[in-house]
C-alpha positions in Angstrom: 0.0 0.0 0.0 1.6 3.3 -1.1 2.1 6.0 1.5 2.9 8.8 -0.9 0.2 10.4 -3.0 0.7 11.0 -6.7 1.0 14.7 -5.8 3.7 14.0 -3.2 5.6 11.8 -5.6 5.5 14.6 -8.3 6.8 17.2 -5.8 9.6 15.0 -4.5 10.6 14.0 -8.0 10.9 17.7 -8.9 13.0 18.4 -5.8 15.2 15.4 -6.6 16.2 17.1 -9.9 18.6 19.1 -7.7 20.5 15.9 -6.7 24.1 15.8 -7.8 25.9 13.1 -5.8 24.7 9.8 -4.5 22.7 9.6 -1.2 22.5 6.6 1.1 19.6 6.4 3.5 20.0 3.9 6.3 16.9 2.8 8.3 17.5 1.2 11.7 14.5 -1.0 12.4 13.1 -4.0 14.2 10.8 -6.6 12.7 8.8 -7.5 15.8 6.6 -5.2 17.8 7.0 -2.0 15.8 4.4 -0.9 13.2 6.2 2.4 13.0 9.4 0.7 12.0 7.7 -1.0 9.1 6.0 2.2 8.0 9.3 4.0 8.1 10.9 1.4 5.9 8.0 1.7 3.4 8.2 5.5 3.4 11.9 5.6 2.8 11.7 3.0 0.1 9.1 5.0 -1.7 11.3 8.1 -1.5 14.6 6.5 -2.7 12.7 4.8 -5.5 12.0 8.3 -7.0 15.6 8.8 -8.0 18.5 6.8 -9.2 20.8 8.9 -7.0 19.5 7.4 -3.7 19.9 4.0 -2.2 18.5 2.5 1.0 19.8 0.0 3.5 17.8 -1.5 6.4 19.7 -2.5 9.5 18.5 -4.1 12.7 19.4 -2.1 15.9 20.3 -5.2 17.8 21.9 -7.4 15.1 23.8 -4.5 13.6 24.8 -3.0 16.9 28.3 -1.9 15.8 26.9 0.1 12.9 24.2 1.6 15.1 26.8 2.7 17.6 29.0 4.2 14.9 26.0 6.2 13.7 25.0 7.2 17.2 21.6 5.4 16.9 20.2 3.9 20.0 16.4 3.6 19.2 14.1 2.7 16.4 12.9 3.6 14.0 15.9 5.8 13.0 16.9 7.2 9.6 20.4 8.2 8.7 20.9 10.4 5.7 24.4 10.6 4.3 26.1 11.5 1.0 29.8 11.6 0.2 30.0 13.0 3.8 28.1 12.1 6.9 26.7 15.4 8.2 25.2 13.7 11.2 21.6 14.0 10.0 19.4 11.6 11.9 15.6 11.2 12.2 14.2 9.3 15.2 10.6 8.2 14.6 8.9 8.1 11.3 9.7 11.2 9.2 6.1 11.8 8.3 3.9 14.9 8.5 6.0 18.1 8.9 9.2 16.0 9.2 8.7 14.6 5.7 9.7 17.9 4.1 12.8 17.9 6.3 13.7 14.4 5.1 13.5 15.5 1.5 15.6 18.6 2.3 18.2 16.5 4.0 18.5 14.2 1.0 19.0 17.3 -1.3 21.5 18.8 1.2 23.7 15.8 1.5 23.7 15.2 -2.3 24.6 18.8 -3.2 26.6 19.7 -0.1 25.0 23.1 -0.3 22.9 24.2 2.6 20.3 26.9 1.8 21.6 29.3 4.5 22.0 33.0 4.1 25.6 34.5 4.0 24.8 36.1 7.4 24.0 32.7 9.0 27.0 31.0 7.4 29.3 33.8 8.8 27.7 33.3 12.3 28.2 29.6 12.1 31.8 29.9 10.9 32.5 32.1 14.0 31.6 29.3 16.4 34.7 28.4 18.5 33.7 24.8 19.2 31.4 22.1 17.8 27.7 22.4 18.5 25.3 19.5 18.8 21.7 20.5 17.8 18.7 18.4 18.5 15.3 19.4 17.1 12.2 17.8 18.6 8.9 17.9 16.8 5.4 16.8 17.8 2.2 16.9 15.8 0.2 18.6 18.6 
């Protein structure tokens, strides 16, 4: 059963015209007891199938513990989006609703390596003296 509508597929396909380099999307999942994991796998599969520049790998949090630790993943479902460089982009929970747009933006970002930030924002970020770890939490309510 498709998750994306025809309109969604059209919009994502148009966004994916911007892709330049390959993107790998890794989903950490579990087969038992998590309907959200299965939905996340289906959603990501539909997304990566819209371009030949994206691929998908599904890993099990327990069986693939070393890879999970390397990616900093400790819960499922989790989605790792990386291109030629791992920018540390992670989604925990299904990236649906408002987060879906962020997933698509992340795929474009890691493919092009070009964030859509103003020069002022880039300058402010360049002035940071030490690394910053940013977490964004979203809720549908």
